[in-house]
N, C-alpha and C positions, 0 to 999 in steps of 0.2 A: 636184687632188695627193690620191691617197690617204690616210688620215690616219695610215697607218702609216708614211709619209713623213715625216709632221711631228715637229719637234722634242718631246722631251718622253713620245712614245708607247708608246716600248718597254720592258720591261722591261729592267734590266742588274745584272749584279753588284754594283757600288757602291751598288745600292739609292736612287740619287736618284730615278730615275723610275720603279721597279718597287713597284705596290702588293701585291704578292705574293708574295716570293721562291721560294716552291714553283711558282709558275707558269711563272718561269724556263724557256725551251726548251734542252735539253742534249741533246746526241751522246752517245748511250750504247752505242753499235756503228757501227764502220767496215770496209768492206773497199775492198780495191781490187785491178783489173787493169789493169797500165798497160804498155808495152815495158818497162820497165825492173825489172817484177818484180809479178808473178803470186800474189797474195796482199800483202796490207798489209802486213805488216812485211817482207820481200822488196823490195818495193816501198821502204820507208824507207830498209833499209838500204843500198842504191842508190843514194837521193835523197839522204843525208846524205853520200854520199862522193863524189856527184860523177860517178856511173856512170850513162851514156847508153844509152837503150834505141835508140837513131837506127840506121838501116844500107842501107843497097840493098834494094829492093823486092824478096823474095823468095816473095811468096802467089801473084804472077803472071808474066809477064815484061813487064817492063815497057822494053824496049830501046827500042822505036818510042816512050815519052812524052818530052817536056823532062821531067818530073819522075822522080827516080830514086830518092829516099830518103824513107824515111816511118818512123813509130813503128809495129811491128808486137808483139803479144802474140808469145811463144814458149812452148809447152807445153801453152796451153788446148787440150783435146781436148774438144768439148761433149758428147761421149757419158758420160763422167766425170763429167759433173757435172751434167746433166738427164734428164731420162726418156728413152727412146729415142724415144715416141711423138710427142714433140715436135720430134724433129730435123726431118724435113721440112717444118714448119709452122713454123719458126721461121729468121729471118735471125742473122747472128753476133752483129749488136747486141744483139739480145734475150735470145741465148744468155748471152752475158756477164751481162745484166741479171738474167735469172734465177741465175746461179752468185754474184753479189756480193749479191744482195738476201738469199739464204739464208746467205753468209758474214758479213753483218751481222747478222742475227738470229740467229744462233749468237754471234757476238761480245760482244753484249747481253747474252746469255743467257734472250734474250725468245721466249717458247712461244707464240702468236699465239691458237691454241686456248683458251689460259689468260682470255683477257679477251674470251671472245663473239666473234662472225664481224663484228660494226658496230662497235668498239672500234677498230679500226687502218684504216691510208688508206693509201695511195701517190700519189707526186708524183714523174714523174722528168723529164727535160730528153735532149730528141732532136732534131737540126739536120737530119739529110738523107733521115732514114728507111729502109727497108732497102733500103741498094740493092744489095748483093751477091744479096737474093732478086730483086726485079726483075729484076735484069741474067741472072740464071740462066733466069729466067721471060721473059724475052724471048727471048733464044735457044732455049727450046724453042719457042715460037710462029712466028719465022722457019725455022726448020732443019728442025720437024717439021708445026707446024700446030696453031690453036687445040687442038683434042682434048687437045692434049697440055701445055697449061696450067692447072695445078693449081689446086684452088679457094679453095686457101692465099692465094693470089694479091691476094682479095680486101680481106684485111687486114694479112698477113704484111707488109707494103712501111710500112704506115701510123704515122705519126709515136706513134702514142698504145697500138700495141701492148705495147710494154715494160711501161706501167703495167699494162695490162690480162694480161700473160699473168705478170706478180707478185703481182698480187691474186688471178687464180684461183688460181694454186698453193699459195698461203697464207692463203686465204680472208680473206681482206682486204675489208671490205664496205663502209669507210664510205666518205665521199664523198672521191674520187681524182681525179687530174688530169692533163695533161701541158702542159709548155711548150716553146713550141717558138721560143727565142729566139738560137737561134746559138750562140756562143761563151759566155753570159752565161748560159745555161739553168740550169747546176749550181746557180748563185747562186739565180735565182729560185726553183726548184722547191724550196730549203729556206726560202725566204721563205714559199710557199706553206704548206709545211708548217708553220711557225710560226702563220700563219691560223688551220688546223687544227686546231693544238692551241688555240689563244685561241677558236676555237667550242666546245669541249670532247670534242675527240677524244683519246683515250688515248693512241694514238702513231703515228707516220709515217714508212713507208717512204719515204728520199728521197734523190735521185743525181741520176744522167745517164748517157748509155752513147749511143758511136756505131760504126761500122765503117766507116770510108769507105776504104778501099784496097782499093778491086777497081779494076778496068776504067771501069766505068758510074761510079762515085763519083769517081774522080781524074779523069775527063774531065769529069764536071760541075762539081767542085770548080776547074779549070784557068782555066773561063769569065769566073771573075773575075778573075783575072790577080793573083792573092796569094801563089801556091805559087812557095815556091822551086827553081831548077835547080840548085842546086850539086849537084856530084857527091860530093861530101868531105861524111860525115855528122859530121865532127867540127868544121864549118864552115858547114854548108848551111844551118842556124837560127840567127841571130843577131842577137838583139833589141839593139837601142841599139849597137849596132856601123856602123861605115863600110862594112861590107862586106852590112851586110842587104840581103837579096834576096826577100825574103816569108820563109811560114813554111813549115813542113814537118808535113805533116800525120800526126793517131796516131791510132791505136782505143785504145779502152777502155771501164771502164766502172767506177764509184764510188758505190757506195751506202751511206747511214747511218740510222740509225734514231732521232728522233729524239720528245723525250719530256718532260714536265714536270719539274720537278728532284724536285717533292716528291711524286710517284708514282714514278719513279726509284728514290729513297731507300727509301721506302716498302717498295719490292718487294725491297731488296734486291741493286741494280743492281752488276756486279763494276765495268763502266767507266762514268765519266763524264769522259768527253775534254775536256768544255769545253762552255759557252754561245754561243748564235747572239743577240746581245746588239744589235746592230744591223745596218740593210739601208736600202740607197736606191736607185733605178733614176731614170735620165733617159733623154732620145732627143734626139739632136743635131738641129739644125736643119741644113737642107741647105746645102753648099757654101755655093750659089748667092746663098745668103744675105747672106753675110758676118758674119753670128752667132759668135761662137766655142764649140768644140765643150762638153760638159756633164760631162765625167768627174768635174772636181773638184766640182762640184756635188754628184753623186752620191755623191762621198767625205764630201765635209759632212753630209749628210743620214743616211749611216749612223753617222758619229759622236754628229750631234745626238741619234737616235736609241737609239744606246747613251750619252747622258747623258756622252761623253766629249770631251775636249779633245786636239786634234793632239797633244802630248807626252804624253800618254798610253799612244800608240801605239808600241811596242817593234820593228814591222818592218812593211812592206809587202811583198804578195804581188803582183807587176805581171802586168799582160796577156802585155805580149812581142809584139805583130804582126811584128815585124822588118822592118817599112815606114817609110822615113823620114820620109814625115809625120806619118804614127799615133804611130811611137816618139818623135816630138820633142813631139809632142800628149802623150800620156801622160808624158813626163817635166815638161814643163809644168806637167800637173794635180798631178802628185807635190808640185814645188816650190811650187807655189801654196798646196798646203793644209800644207806640211810645212816648206819653205824649204829653200835648197839644202845637201842633204850631212847633210841631220839626221836622216833616218832610213831604215835599211837596208833595201836593196831585194833581196826574194830575187826568181827563174825557175827554179823546179824543172820548168816543163813544158821548158824545153832541153833534159830530157834525154827528155820523151815526144813532143814535137810536140806540134802543137795538138789535142786529142782532142775539138773541137767540145762537144755536150750534155755528155761527160765532163769536160772540162779546168778550169772554174770549180769542179765539186765536188771534184777532186783537190786544187787547190790549198785549200780548205777543210780537205781532213784532214790536208793538209801542213802547214797553217797549226796545227790542232790538237795534231800531232804536234810539230811544232815547241814548241809552249806545255808540251809534257808533258815533253820531254827538254831543255829548254833549248839550243837551237841552230837556228839560222837556216838553212836548205841551201842553196848556190849555184846561180849559172849557168854553164853550162858552153857552149865552144863563140862565147862572145862577150869580145872583150876593149877596145875601143879609143874610145867615144863616153861613156859612161855620166859619166865627172867633168864633162868639158866640158859635158853637159843637167844638170847639176848632182844626178848621182844617187848615193847610197852603194851601188854594184851589188855585192853578196856575191858575189868570183870565189876560186877557189882550193882552197875547201873549205869545210866547214859554222864556222860562225862561235858562239862560244857568247854566248849570252846570256838573259837572265832575262826570260820574257815573262808579260805579265799581259792585253794585249791585239795584237791582229793584224787589219791591215787585210787586205782581200782585193779586187784590183780584177779588172774583166772588163768587155772591149768585144769587142760583134760588128757585124759589115757591116752596114751601112746607118744603123747610128747608135746602137742599143743601148748603154746602158753600165748597168752594175751595180756595188754596193761590200755588201760584207761584214763587220762585225764578229763576230770570234771572241775567246772569255775564258777565263780560268783562273775554273774554279768553286772557289773554299775548299773 
């Protein structure tokens, strides 16, 4: 087990395990491009009100597909946000990454040039690659021939290209990377950012992006058998509900700037949204072994890392796979850690769909904003099974709450589990 996952090795707001509070990794800039809001405040205003961005697929004719509902971002014109020379060389996910990275830096009031080219790093999560770019080039290959496949195909599809393009655009030449762990990637990217800060990096741009809503992306996702075929956007994605039939895919990008607390205060950072105080990850054994899943263990590792007990947590932002077995397993993990009906559970992704590499990062931002504003956002589209499962699911509107610490959970296909604790900074 990585030392970062062991109890007592993470810096905390309470100071019980932090040798130096100035080293606490804090989020100083945030940006979200999501189906229910383009820009952080638009996204958060919709999320607090329970306004969903799910709807019939419009980016292509989906009439021949069993999946008809997705979370699509409206109003994003790439040419308005990135240089025109990059348009033919980038997938939609990369375009969203470039835009949100710039917005996060702007929100943080952080000018990379002021710190030297090796002071900043980039860590992003991506789950499906540049599927729309791949589709476009395959169409050129089969309809016109190989001479019509662009040289950009050599990298524009790649999982790591979002990190690369953000790094190039802002001249962030510190050690960077990409994590490819599906739905949990946004949390894992923040954990890697925390490691980079502990190694001496001045700041890190971290988050995730995916844009799977295209014929090739949808077809690839359908092979897993866990996409919802519901035609009504209001009920197609219903985690912890008897009608759960799988998830709705969503596109999006969320980026954050992460800095040591002392350095952020020294430069006069205008925003300190909160701290990343705990992280834990596990991998489930194969179902054929008969051994139980390990999400509860990941949550406990994150709590231990933060130096917190379950009663310190004011809310849980759940994963919400919307599959009967997965939902029951997640509910059992939450009850195992906290007890039945003991902690409010939020599911803002019911308003965006599962945004793959961007999903968990978006939940982290939602948790930080919930701490800031004292409100837990609701779940929408789900109704009937939560209490039976022992969950106090927030429904019908935001719930006022004084929050100091929030636990964010994420699960990915194949057994990935990650958990993060985000905390108020006094």
